[in-house]
N, C-alpha and C positions, 0 to 999 in steps of 0.2 A: 260700343265704346272704340273710339278712335285710337288708332296707334300714335306712340309718342312721335313729335316730330324730329326727323333725322337733322345731324348737325355735322358740320365739316370745319376744320381749322386751318388757316392760312397764314404762316408764319414769314414775314416780309422784312428783309433787313432795312430796307429804304421804303420811303413813301410811295414811289412808283413802280417797284418790283412787281407786285401782284398784278398790276394792270397789264402790262407786256406779256407775262409768262403764264398768268392764271386767269384773266379775266374771263376767258370762254367758260372754263370749269365753273366758276363761281357763278355765274349769272346761269348757266344751265340747270344747275342745282337749285337754286333758289326757284327757277320756273318750274321745278319739280316738287316744290313745296319745301325744301331743306331750308334750315338756317345756317347761313355760312358767316363765320367770324374771322375778320383780318385782323392780325396785330402786325402794325408797323413799328419795328423796335426802334428806328430813327426816321428822321425826314429826309436823310440824304443832304444834309444842309451844306456839308464841306465839299464832298467827293462827287455829287450828282446835280449840282445847280449852277453849273459854269455859266449859263446863259444869264441867270439872275445877278450873278457877282459881276457882270460886265455892265451893269446898270450903274450910273454914276450914285455915289454916296448910299450904295446899299449897305444894309446891317443884317446881322444873324437874325435878329427876330423878325424882320420883314422877310427874309428868306424862308424860315420856318413857317410863318404865318401863310405865305404863298403857296409852300409845298402842303401844308394840311388842307387848305382850301381845295387845291386841285385834287388831291387823293380823296378826300370827302366827297367831292363832286362825282369822281369816277365811282367810288363805292356806292353812291346813290343810285347810279345809272344801273349798276350791276344788280343792286337789290341787297347789298351785302351790310352786316354791321362793320364797323371799324374802330379800332383803339390805336391811339398815338402814344406810344411809351416814351418818346424823348430821350433816348438813352445816348444820343449823339453818334456820330459816323467819323469814320476815317481818323483815328480807329473806332469802330465799334467794341464796347466791353460789356460784359455782363457780370454783375455780381451775384452772389448766392442769393440775395434776396430777390433778384430779378428772376432767377433761376426758379425759386421756390414760386413766385408770382404765375410763372408759367405753368407750373405743376397744378397749381389751384385753379387755373384756366382748364387744363386737360380735364380734371376732375369734376369739375362744374359743368362743362360743355359736352363732356363725354362723346368726342367727334367719332365719326364713323370712318374718317380718313383725314390725313394731314398732308398738307403741300408746304414744301419750302425749297431751298436752294440746293445746288449741286453741292457734293462734298469736296469737291477741290475746286478752286478758282484763282490761278495766279495773278490774275487781273484785279481781283477785288477780294480781300481777304475777310471783309465783312461778311460777305454770302456764305462761305462755309461755316462760319461762326454761329449764323443764324441756325443752319442746319444741324450742328451739332448741338446746339440748345434745344432744339425742337426734339431730337433723338434722346438726348439725357433726360429731358423733362418727361417724357413719355416713359421712360425705364422707372424714374422716381416715382411717377403717378400710379404705375403698377405695384410698388412695394407696399405691403400692409402694414409695415412697420412706419412708415411716413405718416405723421399725423393720423394715428388710429382712430377709427371711427368715421372717416370721410369714406365715401363711396370710391373704391379703386377703380383704376381704368382698364378697360379690357386690353386689346391689342391692336389699335386701329393702324391699317397700313400708312407707310409714309411713302411719299412720292417726291422725288425731285424734279422740279420744273425745270424747263430749258434755260441753260445759261447763255451768255451772249456768244461765246466763243467755245462750241462743244468740244471740239477735237483737244484743247488744251486743258479742259476741265475734266477729262477722264469720264465723260457723260456719254452714255448710249441710250436712246429711246427704246422701251420695250413695251410701252403702252400709249395708244393713240386714242384721243378724244375727239369726236366729230363735233365740232362747233359751228357748222354752217348755219343752223337755224338761229344762231344768237350772235353771229358774226358783226352784225349792225350795231349792236348794243357794245359789244367789245370795242368796235372801232370808235363809237362815241366816247366810251370811257377813255381810250387812248388818246383823243383829241383833247381831254381835259388837261392832260400833262403838258402844258405849254412851255415849261422849262426845259423839255427835252424833245422838241418837235422833230428833232434829227432822227428819232427812233420811230417814228410813226409809220413811215412807209418800209423801213426795214423789217419791223415785226408783222406788217400786213403780207410781205413776201415770204417770211417765215410760215405764217400761218396757211398760206397757198401751198407752199412746198411741203408741210405736212399734210395737207389734205391729199396731195397726190401720194405719198407715200401710205397714208391710211387707206385710200381706196386700193392701192395695190395689195394691201395686206388682207383686205376681203375678197380679192379676187377682181381682176379688171373688168370681168364679164358680169358683175354683180349689179343688179338693178338700183341698188341704193345709191343715192348721189350724194358725194363728199366733195365739198370744195374746199373748206378751211377745217383745219384741225390744230390741235395743241398736242404736244408731244410729252411724255414723263418718262421718268426712270424709276420704276417701282424699286424700292431698297428693301423692302421687307417680303419674305417667302409667301407665296400663294397657297393655302391649303385647300384641298379639293377632295372630292370623293371619286370623282372619275375625270378622267383627261378628255 
């Protein structure tokens, strides 16, 4: 009898966030046989689509459609499921109904881990709000009194993926993921995000820098080759039987 398929959940405030910050993790786990689901809470239509708004006679519907097509193409390359909740951005706001929808997702998917934004971001208030929702929904999904009879959630670890300006976001990496073998796929996914072309090379440099740091943390004399990596800040304690 085969083991149940492992799952992971990525909660992205805007439709491009998951690509820059977690594309490597997504496709690496898919290649290992996992099911990865991405939830885009908004399209980033107001605050992260400046290039599109410079096109004459642009409309909100056209911006959203373009952002969805870009993100869907990226998710297809990475091999992940993706949902667009269209909650609007700048500002992003979550109702109780949306929170409970996220709780239902946790309980249905039963993810092994969750990826979302840094807890602080003075440049983008949508990002920490998405992480707060990810954390609150996780707690509610563990509560036996919430919709009794449903399968409750265990305690999947939550990781904050890398924000754009780490020092100002009180974010410190404590986990490095080697994405060297899947970097080409991540770069292909990045290039789907035509509305933010100015970030393509930036996040390539980030991946190279984190690759150097990951290599340093396994020992510079280690034979394992690491060229590209993603960094994460694990927010939940690690429980072990030995150190």
